[in-house]
C-alpha positions as CSV (number, residue, x, y, z in Angstrom):
1,M,44.7,11.0,-9.8
2,E,45.8,7.6,-8.9
3,E,48.9,8.9,-7.6
4,V,47.2,11.5,-5.4
5,R,45.1,8.8,-3.8
6,R,48.1,6.6,-3.2
7,L,49.9,9.5,-1.5
8,L,46.9,10.2,0.7
9,G,46.5,6.6,1.7
10,G,42.9,6.4,1.1
11,R,42.2,9.2,3.6
12,G,39.2,11.5,2.5
13,V,38.1,9.2,-0.5
14,A,34.6,8.2,-0.1
15,S,34.2,4.6,-1.6
16,A,30.9,4.8,-3.7
17,P,28.6,1.6,-3.2
18,V,28.8,-0.7,-6.2
19,G,25.8,-0.4,-8.7
20,G,24.9,2.9,-7.0
21,E,22.8,1.0,-4.5
22,R,22.9,1.6,-0.7
23,P,23.5,-1.4,1.3
24,K,20.5,-2.7,3.1
25,R,19.8,-1.9,6.6
26,V,19.8,-4.9,9.0
27,V,17.2,-4.9,11.7
28,S,16.9,-7.5,14.3
29,E,13.5,-9.2,15.0
30,A,13.2,-7.6,18.4
31,T,13.5,-4.0,16.7
32,K,11.0,-5.1,13.8
33,R,8.5,-5.9,16.7
34,R,9.1,-2.8,18.5
35,M,8.7,-0.7,15.1
36,A,5.4,-2.6,14.3
37,A,3.9,-1.8,17.7
38,S,4.8,1.8,17.4
39,Q,3.3,1.9,14.0
40,Q,0.0,0.3,15.4
41,K,-0.1,2.5,18.1
42,R,0.2,5.6,15.8
43,W,-2.6,4.3,13.7
44,A,-4.8,3.6,16.6
45,G,-4.3,7.5,17.8
46,L,-5.0,8.6,14.2
47,K,-8.2,6.6,14.1
48,K,-9.5,7.7,17.7
49,Q,-8.8,11.3,16.7
50,S,-10.9,11.0,13.3
51,G,-14.1,10.4,15.7
52,R,-15.6,7.9,13.5
53,P,-16.2,4.3,14.1
54,S,-13.6,1.9,12.6
55,A,-16.0,-0.4,11.1
56,V,-19.2,1.2,9.7
57,K,-21.6,-1.1,8.2
58,R,-23.7,0.5,5.4
59,K,-27.2,-0.9,4.7
60,M,-29.2,-0.9,1.6
61,S,-32.8,-0.4,1.4
62,A,-35.0,-3.2,0.0
63,E,-36.1,-0.7,-2.6
64,G,-32.6,0.0,-3.5
65,R,-31.6,-3.7,-4.1
66,A,-34.6,-4.4,-6.1
67,R,-33.7,-1.3,-8.4
68,I,-30.4,-2.8,-8.8
69,A,-31.5,-6.4,-9.3
70,E,-34.3,-5.1,-12.0
71,A,-31.4,-3.0,-13.8
72,T,-29.1,-6.0,-13.8
73,R,-32.0,-8.3,-15.4
74,K,-32.5,-5.8,-18.0
75,R,-28.9,-5.5,-18.8
76,W,-28.6,-9.3,-19.2
77,A,-31.7,-9.6,-21.1
78,E,-30.4,-7.1,-23.5
79,Y,-27.1,-8.8,-23.8
80,R,-28.6,-12.0,-24.3
81,A,-30.9,-10.6,-27.3
82,Q,-28.0,-9.0,-28.9
83,K,-25.8,-12.3,-28.7
84,A,-28.8,-14.3,-30.3
85,A,-29.3,-11.7,-33.1
86,Q,-25.6,-12.2,-34.1
């Protein structure tokens, strides 16, 4: 096989990357900025298509907050009682 390669003079023989890895792609800073701008434009278009506001604030009712606070106090009381019993 070595002789065939020598006779061919290296033609038609693809050299495999060392370690099976592909060489990294070098991209200039200007190209990176252009790519980032394009990606932001795509995301903006997708957000606009979805039809919902980008930052929806969810509000909890006072009753809901009180129920959560009471449940938390109850859990901590049980935890402390269990710890004291040990």
